[in-house]
N, C-alpha and C positions, 0 to 999 in steps of 0.2 A: 280430674285428679281428686281423689278422696282425701279427706283430712286425716292426719295421723291419729292413731288410736291412743287415747290417754289411759294410763293405768287407773284402776278403780281408786276412789278416795279411800284412805285408811279408815278403818272402823274405829270410832271413838271408844275408848275404854277407860275405866277407872283403875285398872291394874297398876300397882306400884312395885310389882315383882317381889312381894312378900306373900307367898302362897302357903299359908298355914291355916288350917281350918280349926276353929274353936269347937271342941266337942260339945260344950254346953249349948251354944247358940246355933251351931251349924253354919256359921258365917266365916268367910275368909277374914283373917285378922288384918289383911292389907287393904282390901277394897270393900269389905262388908257385903259382898254378894254371897248367895247360896251356891252350893256346888252345881246344881242344875242350871243356874243362871250363867255361871262361868262356862260350863260345857256348851251351852246353846248360844252364847253371845254372838258369834259371827252369823248365825242363822236368824236372829231376831230382827224384827223391823226396826228402823230408826226410831219410830215412835215408842216401841217397847223398850229399847235401850234407854231412851230419854226418861221414860217413866221410872224405870229402875234406878237410874242415876239420881233422879230427884229424891228418891227414898233413902239413898245410902247414908247421908249424914245422920238421920234419925236412928239408923240401925246400930251405930257405934255404941250407944248406951246399952245394947244387949250383950256386950262383951265386958267382962270385969276389967276395970282400969289397970289393975296390976298385971294382967296378961298383956294388955296393949302396950304397957311401958317397956316390955322386952323388945319391941320392934320400933319404937319411936325415939 
């Protein structure tokens, strides 16, 4: 008897459901990813996603604080 199949583990994501792109920086104002990163997220390797997620906190400074205040 074979073991039951387990569903795949969910993909870890920084998405907080605030999907608004800042025109100046090109970053999502919710998660700080670039559009191409958001679009490719599910296809990236775990290592690529971890690398990007490690960079996200430093990207926040690329968006003017008054813009971010609208969403926090």
